[in-house]
PABA-298192 format. One record per residue: x, y, z of N, C-alpha, C in turn; residue in three letters. Coordinates in steps of 0.001 Angstrom, whole numbers, padded with zeros to 6 digits, always signed. Layout:
// PABA-298192
XYZXYZXYZala/...
END
This chain:
// PABA-298192
-083435-083663-101888-082921-083146-103144-082854-084286-104159met/-083348-084076-105365-083367-085116-106397-081969-085360-106934ala/-081718-086595-107316-080416-086934-107884-080289-086307-109264ala/-079096-085837-109560-078825-085221-110853-078777-086305-111932glu/-079434-086049-113065-079392-086996-114181-078041-086869-114874his/-077356-087968-115056-076065-087969-115730-076196-088643-117084leu/-075522-088113-118100-075620-088705-119437-074682-089902-119630pro/-074359-090589-118562-073582-091822-118619-074085-092741-117525trp/-073768-094007-117657-074220-094980-116660-073077-095323-115733glu/-073382-095351-114460-072392-095655-113440-072878-096795-112566ser/-071935-097367-111831-072292-098363-110826-072886-097664-109620gly/-073147-098407-108605-073636-097845-107353-072539-096979-106729gln/-072900-096029-105868-071871-095226-105207-070834-096128-104541pro/-069588-095747-104688-068452-096487-104121-068322-097895-104690asp/-068883-098125-105881-068766-099434-106533-067948-099270-107805glu/-066911-100061-107947-066117-100060-109172-066709-101091-110128arg/-066845-100693-111373-067325-101622-112395-066115-102236-113092val/-066284-103364-113746-065141-104073-114315-064751-103594-115703thr/-065689-102969-116430-065366-102525-117782-066203-101308-118157ser/-065763-100649-119216-066456-099480-119759-066986-099848-121136leu/-068299-099769-121313-068938-100013-122609-069067-098683-123332leu/-068507-098612-124545-068621-097426-125385-069601-097751-126498leu/-070756-097124-126448-071837-097375-127402-071768-096310-128491asp/-071048-096633-129568-070877-095718-130686-071902-096028-131771leu/-072123-095098-132666-073125-095297-133724-072789-096495-134611lys/-071516-096715-134907-071122-097760-135839-070630-099044-135176gln/-070353-099000-133857-069825-100188-133191-069898-100039-131675arg/-069709-101157-131013-069611-101191-129553-068179-101570-129194leu/-067654-100939-128177-066315-101267-127694-066416-101475-126186ile/-065804-102530-125697-065744-102774-124258-064282-102712-123848val/-063969-101792-122940-062612-101636-122432-062579-102032-120961leu/-061763-103007-120594-061673-103360-119180-060949-102252-118407pro/-061420-101977-117210-060787-100945-116392-059350-101313-116039trp/-058986-102589-116161-057603-102985-115874-056626-102374-116880ser/-057110-101895-118040-056260-101236-119033-056246-099717-118894leu/-056960-099182-117916-057053-097727-117710-055723-097192-117192phe/-055244-096101-117809-054002-095471-117377-054262-094173-116615leu/-054956-093220-117263-055257-091953-116597-056337-091204-117358phe/-056877-090176-116708-057856-089288-117342-057481-087856-116995ala/-057819-086954-117898-057563-085533-117680-058642-084747-118385glu/-058811-083487-117990-059799-082709-118706-060294-081487-117977gly/-061352-080943-118545-061997-079737-118048-063506-079985-118034thr/-064254-078945-117754-065709-079051-117821-066198-079281-119255asp/-065376-078917-120249-065789-079019-121648-065264-080258-122363ala/-064191-080875-121845-063624-082044-122512-062915-082930-121495glu/-063144-084224-121619-062466-085214-120776-061824-086233-121703val/-060564-086547-121426-059843-087545-122205-059389-088646-121254arg/-059786-089875-121569-059404-091036-120771-058478-091902-121616ala/-057325-092216-121071-056343-093011-121799-056291-094415-121223thr/-056522-095365-122099-056388-096776-121775-055151-097284-122506phe/-054695-098467-122179-053513-099019-122826-053708-099150-124335his/-054915-099419-124784-055176-099689-126199-055982-098619-126920thr/-056612-097686-126189-057490-096695-126798-057432-095374-126021his/-057769-094295-126712-057976-092996-126075-059422-092597-126325val/-060138-092317-125255-061550-091952-125326-061665-090456-125024val/-062281-089712-125937-062468-088275-125751-063958-087968-125692thr/-064347-087255-124654-065744-086868-124460-065798-085349-124457val/-066666-084771-125288-066863-083324-125329-068271-083005-124860glu/-068424-081830-124257-069740-081429-123788-069640-080283-122817gly/-070454-080335-121789-070432-079310-120751-070697-079965-119400ser/-070153-079375-118361-070355-079900-117015-069741-081274-116814gly/-068604-081536-117458-068026-082876-117434-067079-083141-116259leu/-066969-082199-115341-066107-082423-114170-066544-083675-113403arg/-067837-083890-113281-068312-085074-112562-067972-086362-113316ser/-067872-086307-114651-067429-087469-115418-065965-087756-115130leu/-065158-086718-115039-063745-086891-114716-063592-087542-113338leu/-064397-087121-112387-064365-087730-111052-064827-089187-111096leu/-065805-089486-111959-066263-090875-112105-065182-091749-112747ala/-064411-091176-113682-063267-091911-114235-062245-092194-113138phe/-062009-091224-112287-061030-091401-111207-061415-092549-110284ala/-062700-092749-110065-063156-093836-109201-063498-095106-109984ser/-063293-095065-111293-063588-096185-112192-065011-096708-112003gln/-065947-095773-111909-067346-096152-111686-068220-095955-112922ser/-067637-095513-114040-068419-095344-115272-068559-096701-115945val/-069775-097114-116229-070018-098396-116870-070338-098280-118347gly/-070898-097127-118772-071279-096976-120177-071281-095515-120579gln/-070750-095254-121773-070854-093956-122435-071505-094199-123788leu/-072463-093358-124150-073184-093513-125412-072938-092294-126289thr/-072570-092548-127546-072367-091453-128488-073713-090772-128724glu/-073768-089449-128567-075044-088753-128751-075394-088603-130233pro/-076658-088307-130485-077080-087990-131841-076376-086714-132299asp/-076270-086534-133599-075598-085340-134134-076275-084052-133692arg/-077558-084094-133445-078292-082886-133051-077897-082404-131656thr/-077250-083253-130863-076852-082854-129509-075871-081691-129539ala/-075088-081578-130610-074126-080481-130734-074824-079132-130850lys/-076044-079156-131359-076743-077909-131636-077790-077550-130588phe/-078020-078446-129655-078997-078137-128616-078368-077185-127611ser/-079168-076321-127081-078668-075338-126124-078229-076006-124837gly/-077467-075275-124047-077013-075847-122783-078190-076123-121858pro/-078215-077304-121323-079269-077684-120392-078743-077620-118977gly/-079517-078116-118072-079043-078159-116692-078298-079470-116488ser/-077190-079412-115828-076401-080601-115558-075464-080948-116699gly/-074697-082002-116518-073716-082411-117527-074382-082851-118833pro/-073697-082553-119943-074165-082967-121262-072979-083477-122075gln/-073203-084539-122839-072201-085043-123771-072654-084672-125172ile/-071792-083969-125912-072121-083590-127289-071326-084389-128314thr/-070220-085005-127892-069417-085802-128815-068641-086861-128032ala/-068486-088013-128638-067716-089127-128056-066880-089725-129173leu/-065568-089765-128977-064710-090379-129991-063722-091328-129328ser/-063329-092340-130091-062402-093348-129598-061333-093563-130663val/-060085-093501-130251-058973-093720-131157-058155-094893-130615ile/-057870-095839-131479-057039-096969-131094-055580-096541-131120glu/-054835-096862-130065-053433-096485-130005-052584-097575-130643thr/-051400-097220-131023-050474-098180-131652-049575-098822-130633gln/
END
């Protein structure tokens, strides 16, 4: 069975990565996993809370992303093009929006 294509980059199975790179259109942000507090969500939205930022991912089939947050194996998330919001549902997980808010 072929491996499912994921719209995020992860480490090897059972490998924890040291930081999460957020590749946004206007900037890059690197958050160390040592600042990770918790993640919550559904198949349509995942919210990851770090000590300094809140990362929100919207899309479909995101349960596997939530599980990857739980194992701290996500190494990179990339903000999709604006047209991703209008593309029809494909097979497997899709990210249609990525936002990051700095906490006070």
